[in-house]
N, C-alpha and C positions, 0 to 999 in steps of 0.2 A: 786475114781471116782464114780460118783452117776448115776445110771441108774433106771429109771421110767417107767414101763409099767402097764397096766391094764389089768388082764388075767382073762378070764373066769373058773369057779369053775364048775367043773364036777364030780360027786360022791365023792363030799367032797375033792376034789384033784386040786392042781394047779399046770400045767406044764409050765417052763420058759425055754426058751432058752436064754443062755445069749450071749450078743455080743461078736465078737473077741476080744475086748480090754480085756476081763475077761479069755482068753484062760488058762494063766498059774498061775490063783488065786487057791489058797489051800482051802479058806474060804470067804464066803461073809455072810453080815447081812442082812437078811430078814424082811421087816416090813410089816404087814397084816392090811391093812385099809378097814373095811368093809363100810365105807360110803364115796361113791363117790358123792360129793356134785356137786350141779348145777353150781357155781362159775368155778369150775376147768374144767367142760365140755367146758362151754362158752369161756374160755380162749385158751383150744384147738383148738376151732372152729374157733376163730379169728386168730391163729397161721396158722392154715389151709387157712382162707382165705385169708391172706396174701401172700400166694403163688400161689393162684387160678387164671389162666389167665382170665377167665370171670368176676370173681370180681374186678380184676385189669383193665380190660378194661371198665366196668361200672364207676367206680372211675375216669378214666380218662376222660370218656364222661362226666361225671357231671363238673369236672373242666373245661371242655373246653367250657363250656356254659357260 
């Protein structure tokens, strides 16, 4: 299973709470990527917009015209 999350760095440390699916795991592999690119942020914003009621209502209104 792959789990991706962007975590804040505080005092050169990252604290990550794993989801319940990882409860009985003995080891996980962590990849540290210090380049949060704009494309990834835009894709995440589009995923969020696809579930946003106001955005979806606007799209419906545009299609109705």
